[in-house]
C-alpha positions, 0 to 999 in steps of 0.5 A, a space after each residue: 516148412 514153407 508156408 505157401 505150403 502150409 497154407 494150402 494144407 490149411 486150404 485142403 482141411 478147410 474144403 475137404 476135398 483136394 479140386 474144391 481146394 485147388 480151385 479157392 488156391 488158383 491152382 491145379 489140383 495134380 499140383 495140389 496133390 503132389 505138394 500134401 503128399 510131399 509134405 506128408 513125406 517130409 513129415 514122415 507120417 500120413 496127414 490125410 484120409 483119402 475117400 472117394 469124394 472127400 478127405 480128412 485129416 488124421 490124428 496127425 493131420 489133426 495136430 499140424 492144423 492147429 499148429 499151422 493155425 497158430 503160425 498163421 496168426 504169429 505172422 499176421 500179428 508180427 507183419 502187423 506190429 513190424 508195419 506200424 509207424 510210430 506216428 500211428 498207434 495201431 495193430 492189434 492186442 491179444 488179453 487172455 483172462 478168466 471170469 472174475 470181477 478184477 476185468 472190471 478194472 481190465 475194462 477201465 484200462 481198456 476203455 482209457 487206452 482206446 479213447 487214446 488210441 482208437 485204432 488199435 483193436 483189442 482182442 480178449 480171450 476167456 480161458 483157464 490160467 493155464 492155458 493163458 499162461 501157455 499161450 503167452 509162452 508162445 507169443 499169442 496172447 500179450 497181455 494175461 488176468 491171472 488169479 494168485 497164487 501165479 508163478 511170475 517168474 519171467 513176467 512183468 506185471 502189476 496187483 490188484 490187492 482183494 480184488 475178487 470175493 469167494 462165495 457160494 453161488 445157490 438158487 435163490 430158493 434154496 435153504 441157504 439164500 436167506 442167510 446174510 453169508 456162508 459158514 463152513 458148516 452150511 456146506 459140509 453136508 452138500 454137493 459142491 463145485 470146486 475150480 479146476 485149478 488145484 492151487 486155486 483149490 487150495 485157498 479153500 483148503 486153508 479155509 475149511 482145514 481139516 474138514 476139507 477131505 471129507 467134502 462132497 465135491 460132485 463138480 469141478 468146473 474151469 470156468 464159473 458160467 458152466 458152474 452156476 448152469 449146474 447149480 440152476 439145475 440143483 446138482 451142487 453149489 459153485 464155490 468160487 471167486 464172484 466172476 461173472 456170475 454177479 451180473 447174472 439175474 437174481 431170479 437164476 442165481 445169487 451169490 453169499 459171500 464166505 465168512 471169514 471172508 476170503 479175498 484173492 488178488 490178481 495180477 495183470 502181467 506180460 512177457 519181461 525183456 522182449 521187443 513190443 509193438 508200439 502199441 503193445 507199449 502204449 498199453 503198458 504205459 497205461 497198465 502201470 499208469 493205473 497202479 499208479 
């Protein structure tokens, strides 16, 4: 597909009107309409629902929009990398991570890197591990932070050991708030909010043992912040890594460590054996320097 035609498609999707889109693109409305019709014919499916005044995207159109945005992002990234001169370290690095304590280590690495290479822009993308892994495979994310267990096949990485502790979140007026730590027996009759990732849940399954299958799991959540909000409203106890909730005000939510203690390793990873921009090579050097 012609990238120019795909950009035209995005403009129609944005303006929801062929005339307005044509004006923005500085072409005639009949020309734009014809090119969109040819695009639909090449795909073999309709992309637009055409009304009297506006157009909206069909399900196929929505899927195409999502993929075109990824293509445009990759094109811009490629051009930035190709145009970077060796004597000037600049460009963009995209880092994907969840909400966990090891992000503080990432911040330390980024701070040292930015002091050396201030012209590099770092983009942070917060998402679940599965989403980050998929986006790395698509070339949309350069660096990923993952809690173990994680599949590291095809990745280079460093491991940050025992970087995140498992805790239980609760309101400060909760009956468990005065305890120094939380035992398994404290949670067996409580409504719990667990992480959504099954391989992360397996860590808790080992801790709870045979009682895991009898737990009252009221919610699952892919990121900790929303689980904390549910806890604030008395809807359950989030059992998760310490994560971003450690920065909450203690009059809203507090956390207590599990006992026996569970801690989880974090890996900072990037794709193995692929050509990287100068900025990425320098960032990988900074990551490995931290390991040393």
